N, C-alpha and C positions, 0 to 999 in steps of 0.2 A: 240612483243606480250604483251598484258596486260590482267590481270585478271579482270573480270567484276563481281561485286556483286551488285545486285539490292537492292533498298531500302526496298522493301517488296515483299514477295511471299505469295499470299493469295489463299487459297482453298475456293471457293465460294460454296454456298448451292447446285448449279447445278453441282458440281464436276469439274468445270472449274478451271484451275490454272491461276491466274492473276499476272503478273509481273507489279508492280506499282512503278513508279519513282516519286519522289517529287522534284520539281525544282522551282527556282525563274525565273528570266528572262532567256530565252533560248539563248544559244550560238550556233555558227556553229557546235561546237563539239557535243552538245546535239542533234542537228538535225541529224547529221550523225549517232550517236548512235541509234536514233530512227529508222532510215532506216534499219540499220543492225539488230536491234531487230525484226522488222517486218519480215525481211527475215528469221530469226531464227524461229519465231513463225509459219510462213507459212510452213517451212520445217518440224518442229516437228509435226505439225498437219497433214501434208500430209503423214508422216510416219505412224501415227496412233497408235503406240505402247506405247505412253506416255500420253494418255489422251488428252484433249483439253486445249489449252493454248491461252492466250491473253495478250496483254500488253497495258499500258496506262500511261500517264504522267499527274500529277496534278501540275498545276502552282500556285494554291491557295488552302489552306486547306479546304475551304468551297466547293470545287468541289468533294471531295473524296466520299461523300455520293452518288452523282449522278453517278460517275464513277462506284462505286460498283453496284448500281442498274442496270445500263446499261449492264454490263457484266454478271449479274446474271439472265438475262431473259432466 
């Protein structure tokens, strides 16, 4: 068992919580983490008692603005 600490937890203007990871070239381990993170986000959103959550991965710094915009709709 390992502890997971995301790079950023961001509360957006629409009150959605965004888990943002910043990465360079993705490894198999990064892809596996992303699958499990999507499962966690789906479960917490289905529960409904913790607000709305999303996650995303930025591979380049210039993507961050677009990621924030996309999740803040």
